[in-house]
N, C-alpha and C positions, 0 to 999 in steps of 0.2 A: 503301262505305263500309264499315269494319269492324264485326261482330259483337260484342255486349259479351257477356260473360264469364258462362256460368252460375254458377249459385250453388256446383255443386259444383268447378267451375273453380278458382272464388276461394279454396274453403275447401283444396285442395289446393296452391295457388299459397303461402297463408300457411304450410300446414305444412311446404314446404320453404325459407322463410323462416327459420322456426324452426330447422328442424333445422342451416342455414348459420348461423345467430346463438345456438345452444347451448352453444357452447365458442369463444376466441377464436382470431378468425383469425391464422394465424400467416402472417409474412412470407415470399412468395413466393422472394426470393433464400434463403432456409433450413430452408424449410419443405421435411420430407421424408415420406418412406411409412416409410421406415426412421429410427433412431434411433441416434447412435453407442453404441459398449459403453460409452466413456469416458465420455461423459456420464450413463449410467445406473451407472456401479460410482460415479460421482464424487457422485452424487446418497445414491445407497443411503449411502454410506461418512458423506456428511450427515445422515442419518438415524439409523445406527449410532452416532454420537457425541453427536446429541442426546439419545438413548436414555440412555448413559452418564452424561455431563454431568447430565443429572437424576437418575437413579435412583441412580449409583454409591458414595454416601450410604448406599442402605440395607443395603449389604455388610456393616455393622459391626452392623445391628439384631439384637436379638434375637427370642426368640418375644413373641407379644402376642395378645392377645383371642382371636381362635377358634384361631387356632393350637395351643393346649393341648388344645382337646377333640379335634381330628384328629391331632394329633403329640404332642403332650411329655406327654397322660394317657392316650393312647389304645394299651391294650395291644396290638392289629392290628399298628399302624403301627410300634411299638416290636421288633416279632419279625423286624423286616426282611425280607429276601429270603421270608422261610420263613413271613410273616405275609401276602404277595400273594395267595394262593387265597383262603383266607380273606374278604381284603378283597371280593376281586373278585364273592364270594357272598354279601355281608350290604350292610346300610345305610351309608350315609355316616358317622355320626358313632356305630355300632356299634363297642362294646368289651365288653372282660368284665364291665363291670359295668353296661351301658345299650345298649338295642337303639333303632336308628333306625330308623321302619318309612315315614318321609317322602321322604328323601332317597337317590337311587340315582346314585352318582361315585364311582366305584371309581377312576377312571383316575389324576385327581390324587394320590389316598389309597394306590394302589400306587406313583407315585412318590415318595412321601415313605419311604414306606416302606424303597425300594431304596435312596434317598439316606440313609437312619438305618443300613441296612447296613452301606453303604460308608464313613457316615463318624458315629457316633451322636453325637445333642445337638449336631449342628454347625447352628444356624441359617446361618451364612453360604454355606455351601454352598447352602442353599433360597434364599436370597436370592438368589444367582449364578445359579441354574437361572430362578428368577422373571424377572431380568431378562434372561438368554439368549433365553428362550421370546417375552417383551414386544420384542423387538430384532425378533428374526426375525418375529413377528407384523406389525410396522409395514413391514419389508424386502417380506414377501409382498401386503401388503394394498397398497402402490405399486407390485408387480409388477401383479396382479391389476387393479388397477383402470386400469392402464394400458391391460389390453388391452380392456376395457368401455369406455371412454371414449380411444378412438383417437386421434381429431382434439385430444387434448390430454397433454403431460406436466405442465405447468402446473397443474392442477389436481387430478390424480393424489399430485403429491408434496406441494402445501398441505393437501391431506387430511391425508397421512400426518401432515404434519409439526405438523398442529392436534390429531389424535390423540395422536400420541404425546407432548405436551409438556399436556397439560389434567391442571391439580392435580386436580381431580374423579376420575382414574384413581388416585390415589397409594394408596387403599384395597386395589387391586386389586394392584397391584405390591409397596407396601410390605408388605403383610402376607401371609404366606407361603401362609396357605388361599387367599389371591386365585387361586391357580391354578387353581381350576375355571374362572374367567371367562377367564385366561389362554388356555390350553386350547380352552375351549369357540370363542373368536372362532379363535384361530389355524385351526382343524380347517373352523369354516365357512368363512375365507377359502380355505383349500384346496380345500375342497370348489367354489367359485366359482369358483377359475381352473381344476381341472378339466372342469369344465361347461361352461368357454368352449370349451378345449381340442376337447371331446367336439362341442361347436357346429362349430367350424373342420375337425376331419378325420374326424366321424362313427363313432371308431375307440370300440367295446366296450371298449376296455383303457379308454380315459379316463373312460367313464362309471362303471367301476366301480372306477376309484379314486377318483371324485367317490363313490359312494356306501360305499365304507374310510371316507373322512374324515369322513363327514358321523355314521357309524356312531362312530369317534371322538368326535365333534363331541358326541353323544345321552352316549358316557361320563361325556364330562367334566362336562355341567351339561343339566338336564332343558328349560332356555331354547332349547336348540339346535331344539324345536318350530317355533319360528317361523321359523325359515330356511327351512322345506318352503313357505312363503309367500314370501320373499323373493327366492331364487333365480331362478324365475319371473319375478318384477316387475325384476330385473337384466336377463332375458335379452329381455323385452318392452321396456324403456328402452332399452337402449345395444346392441341387435344384432337382424339383422334372421332370428331363428331361423324357421323353418317349423313348422306343427305337430309334426313328429314328432319333434325337438329336446324341444319342452314335453311331450311325453306320455311321452316314455320317461324324459327326467332325471323330472318329478315321480314316475313312476311306480316308479322307483330309489329315490327315498328316502321314496316313502310306503310300498315295502317295507319299507324300512330301520326306520322310525318304528314300523313295526308289530312288528317283531322287538325292537327297543329296549324297547315297552312289555308286550310278553311277559314277556322277562326281566326287566324291572323287576317286576311282577307276579310272577314267582314267587320272586322274592328279598325283596321286602317284603311278608311274610305276614301281619304283624299291622294291627290296625286303627290308622289315624292318628292318631286321635284329633281334638276340638277346635283349632280354633288359641288359644291361648294369648292370652291379652288383654294379660299383660304385656311380651310381644314382638310383640304387633301391636293395639294398642288400637283399633284400629278395628272389630274382632270385639267389643269390649262397645259400642259405640256400638246404642243401639236402632235397627231400623228399616232398609231398604235402604237406600233414601233417602240419609238421615242418613253411612249408611254410605260410600255414591259421592261425597258434595258432599266428605268431610272428604277422600276419594282423590284427588280433583280437585282439592285444595287443596293437597295433598301433592308433585301431581304439577307445580303451578306451583311449587312451593320447588327442585325438581329442576331445570326448565326457567331459574329466575333463576338457579342457582348452577353451570349448562354455559357460560353467559354473565359470571357475577360469579360465581366459585368461592372464595368464603370467607361467613362460618366456616365449616369443615370440621368434621365431628364425627364419632366413630365410631357414634353412638348419639341418638338422639332420640325416646325411644318414650315409655310411659304419662305425660300431664301435660306433657311439652314441648311438644308441638305439641298444641294444644287442639281441640274437636271444631270443624267449622266447616257450616253451614248456608247455603241458598236468600239469602239477606241479606246475607251477609258478603264483601266484595271480597277476601278472599282464594281465595274460591269463583269469585267474578264474574269477576273479569280472566284468571286462567287458562284458564276457561271459552270465554270470549271469544274468545283467542288460539288455542284449540287448535281450534276450530270454524270460525274465519277461515282457518287452516292447512289445514285438512280439505276445506274449500270452495276454497283456492286449489288444493291440489294435484289435486282432482278437475275442476276445470275446467280446468285443465294436461297432464290424465291423458292424451289425444289426441296433446299434441304434444311428448310424451317429452320434459318440460322437468326439468332434474336438478334443481332447488330442489324439483319437485313429487317426485320419486323420493325425496331427502332426507326430505322429511315424511314419506311413508308408509312411509319405511324406519322413521323413529323411532316412529311410531305402531303397525305390526308388530312390532317388538322390542321396545317398551315396554310392550303389552297386557298381557305373561304377570307385569309386574312391579306392574303399574300399581294391583294392590288393585280394580281396576275389574268386570273380568269375574269374579274370584273371589278369595278371600281368602287371601293367602298368608303366612308364618312370621316377617314383619316388615313393619312400615309405615313404615320410611325405612333406606334403607342406600345410602352412594352407591356400591358397588359396583355397585347395579342398574341404573346407566344407562351401567354400562361399553359395553357392544355398542350401545343404541339411542343414543350419543353419535356415532357414526359418522354418521349422517344430519344432523344438523347440522355437520359437518364437512365433510363434501361440500357442503351446500349452500352453508354459508360461502364456500369452496372458489372455488365458481362465482361467485359474485359479487364476488368478489376479480377472479377472472380475468378474467371480461367486462366488467365495471363500473370497476374501477381501472387495471387492468393492460391493458385491450382488446384489445392486440394481443400476441400470446403469440409470443416469438422463443427457437427451437429452437437455441442454439450449440452450441459443438463439446466444448466443457468444461464442468464442474460450475459454477465461477468466472464464467465468462462467461457462462452460463444465469443463472444469480444476477442477474448485474451488468444484463443485458438485460432481464430481468423485475421490475427495480428498484422499479417503482412497487407492485406486491403484494407481494412479498419481502420490501420494507422494512417495510409494515407487518405482516407476517405477525413480521418480526424483533423488531419493538416487543411485541407479544404474547408473542414466547420470554420476551423479556426477564421483563416481569412475570408469566406465568404460572411461567418455570423459576425464579424467586426463591421463590412460592407452594408448589410441588412440594416443593423441597428443604427446605423450611422445615418441611411438612409429613410430610416423610417420615423427619425427625427427631423428630417427635411420636410416630411408632408405635415408637421405639427400643425399649421394653419396655414392659409394662403400666403400672409405675410413673409413667414419662411421660406416656404416653396418656393413662389416666385422669384425673391430676391435673392435666393441658393441658383436656383435656376437659368435665371437670367446670364450668371457668370458663364456657365454652360455651352448655354444655347443663344448668344448673342445678336445670331441674327434672324431669330425668330418672331415675327410677325406680332403672333398669337400672344406668344408670351409678355414683349413690351405691352401690347392691351390688356393685358389680364392683370399685372402689376398696377398698371394705371386704373384701370375699373374697381379693381378692388380697394386700392388706398383713398381713392375719391366716395366709395360708396356713403350714404347718408348718415348710417350710423360712423363712419370715422369721422366725416367732418360734422358731425352734431357736435363732437370733443371741443369744437375751438368754435369761438362766436366769428359772422364773419366778420371781415378788416384785421384779425387777428395776423400776426405775423405767422403763427405754427399755421394756421390755414393757408395762408397764401403761399408758404413753402410747398405744402401738400399739392395745391393749386398748380401752382410752376412746373413740381416735379413730375404730377401726370400729365401736364401739357407739354413735354418734353416728348416724353415717352409716349402718347399719342401722337404726336408729330412725327417719330421713330418708325412706328408701326404703319402709318400713311406713307412713308419715305421706301419701305419695305415694298410695301405693296398699297401703290395709290388708289385704289377703289376698295379698299377694307370698308365697308358700310359703318358697322360697329364703333371703330375707330373715330370715324367720321361725324359719328352723330356724339361720341363722346366729346370729341373736340371740341365740338359746336357750345357743350355746356361749359366748357371750361373757360371758352370768349365770353359767355356770357358771366361768369362768375366772376371775370376780371373786368368786366365795363365795357368790352369789346361788343357791343351788339349787333352792330353791320358785320362782322366777323363770323360769331355767334348764327346770326341770320341765313348767311348764306351758306354754313357749314349744315344747318339742319336742312336746307332746303335742297342741298348736295346729296347729303342721306336718304332723303325721301322719294327723290331722281332717281338714284342707283336702286334704291327698293320702296316701292310704292305703297306695299301691303305691310309693310309692319308698322304694328299698332304702337308700340314702345315709342318708337320717333315720331310718330304724329302727337302722339301723350304729353312728350316732352316737348316737342315744339308748341304744341299749344299753351303749356305750363308757361313756357316762355312771354308767348304772344298775351297771355292772361295778365302775368303779371307788370308787361309794358301798357296794359288799357286797352290792348287792339282786341276787345271781345268778339267782334265778328268772326278774323279769324282764326281767334283761339276756339270759336265754336267750330267753325268749319272741321279745325283738325282734332277735336276728341270727335265729334260726330263721325270722322271719318276712320278712327281710330277703333270705336265701336261697331264701323262696319264691317270692318277686318276682326275683331275680336270682342264678341258682344258681349262677353262674359267679365270683361277689363273692368274690375272693380275701380280703379283707381280715375279712367277716362270718366266712369259713368259719374264719379262724386267730384271730378273735376268739371264736367258738363254742369252739374246741379250747380257750380258755383258761379259758373258764367253765369244761371239764368239767376240762380240767389243775387248777384250784383245789381243785373239788371232792375231787379226789385226795388234793391237799396238806390236807386239811382231814380227812379219814379217818385218815390219818396221823397229824396231830395228837390225834385221838382217843385213839390207842393208848395214849398218855399218860397219859389219864384216866380208860381202863377198859380196862385189860388184860386183861379176862376173855375180850373180845369180840375179842381182836386175831386170832384169825384170820377172822372175818368182813368186820372193817375194811381187814384187807390186801386182802382179794377185793373189796371195793369202792373202794378206790382204784384196786387193778390195771387193774378195770375201766373206770374211768374215764382212767385214762392210757392207754388204747388206746383207748379213744372219742375221747380229744384228739388221739393220732395219727393218725387216720383224717380228721379234720379238717385239722390243719396240713399233715397231707402231698397233702390235694386240694390246698387254697389253692396249695402252690407249685409242683401240677401245671397250675395255670392261672394262674402268675403266677409262673414260674420266676425271677423279677427283685426277688421282694419276700423280702429278707434277716429279718425279722424272723419269717417262719414259719419259715426254718431254724433261728433261736435257739430261737421256741417247740418244734420237733421236737427240740432238741438235749436241751433242759432236761427234756420228756418221758424222755426216753431217760435221762438221768440218774436221774430218778426212780423208775424202773423196774430200775436198777441196769445198766443195758447202755452200760457205757463207750467200747465201741467204735462206736457207733453217735451217742454224744453227742459224740468227738472227731471223725466225720465229719460231720455236720450242722452242730457248731458251725465249722468250716474253711471248709465251703461257705458258710453265712451270711456268715464275716469276706472270703470271696473277692467274692462280691454286693456288699456292701456298700463294700468297696475300687474294684469295677468301675463301679456306678451309684450311688451317696453316700446308697443307701437303704438 
């Protein structure tokens, strides 16, 4: 009589059964250890065509949203190749007029500078590079997953398709600034690829490539730190790596992490400051518990949009999403779902279940952007789930292959493969059509700020930032310059913007940017007392903001209040010494004083020599500031013109001609 199996033997038997069932069983007559090159090339072609079909319409898009801060309005980026060295040693959004002490992501910004150097102000080139890098990510993802999930082609292929087609990724690919997310994901996939090759070969060369890729991953975006846990998790779930592989791989990745953090700390020397409530309204919620229940509710919104990605918006800041507590279903439902998912993943951990891996990957990569362990610079951004969404894609791909397709067929060519696995591929095709429509449509909404803000304001009506963004965009100097002062068209723009700024302040009364811009609108409308009051309010709320002080100083200068204007310009330079506009405005103050002394000569000829000396001193001081403005911003045509006028006032016709000609050249080249 046979003895009953022990408990240990039963556990081992169940584990073996699960391993056999964890991927679709291939039909014996076509299954093989190797896969034909033509099949893989064909499937790669399908993936690339999907990316081109979904994102090709972004090639005609312009700049939008954060593209302005890191490209179009960033002096270092616009220096082209010569700005790369500065970019590598400064914060992400740092330029002549602002310092970023929170983010260090030099790789994407350096690429933007080089692309500017190749073809200035050419968003089409930037969009092309985004698409190319995204397509490369998809192809490499397919390749890497085939190595880790070695008993299936269908799961890696469906995963790559789902990741490529998801509409929530439009913010990353269609917005040029999303390059940081694209690069971070690309270099993570490369890191995983080289780690697997190291596990297979034991060659230190492969480990070195993994370390280099991981370092580039960090230079792309700080969220790369989550992959420090993901890579060992991949080795555990999908390989039989020994302890040496874990230790050496983790050691190299930890060393890269320490190196990056050291470099980052050396570059970002200033204080980071508190999280602004206007950027992340969770920071304004009283108490740790209320902040985290709201963060979990927002995580539920992300989860919903990972399955039903509509509507998609570029901003959902303060007052668009309310505060949620323990008793709100918006908190309870995602909390229970996440708890159940975590429980399932832990129960299936020892079985190395692929769905468990997808869940754990999602939790790990989402943790750093969830606002749960700590608050970050925003409460909502669809770009934040770009990397985490891969976990959902892997889990769904496994479900389709395991329970819908059931038996994976490895045919000799791509078309045969797709037909032979038509049960799973058919469902993916339906999803692709639906998601494809949403993606292409959303890409069109990222065409430029006019379209983006106008569209998203209808979806996110209570977002204070969106009201501000829209009003700020339509009142940019380039937009206002199309219409002369006093014209009905200009008045309509100003009135529309005023209403939007007022709405932003109604939603968030201490919104300093909106306060300052509303002051500009009141000044344009001739309401000088209101403008004065709002400028002072903005400066009182944020006294170190150089832009507020410069703009207020400009109004004071135009009103003839030279002493007050000088104080504001000097204050602006105290907080931002390389602020070229403030430097040139200060030059104008001294130049105007010089002209006033010259005008006094006609009324007081007795003091002629004294007044000429004072005027000359003012003109020379003016030159110092305008020349310094040119030094900091060689493309600032107004500074050249200020120099030219000052030289003319000093009787130096040669330098007048020189700087006037230089200013005209810059104006023709840059349009400003």
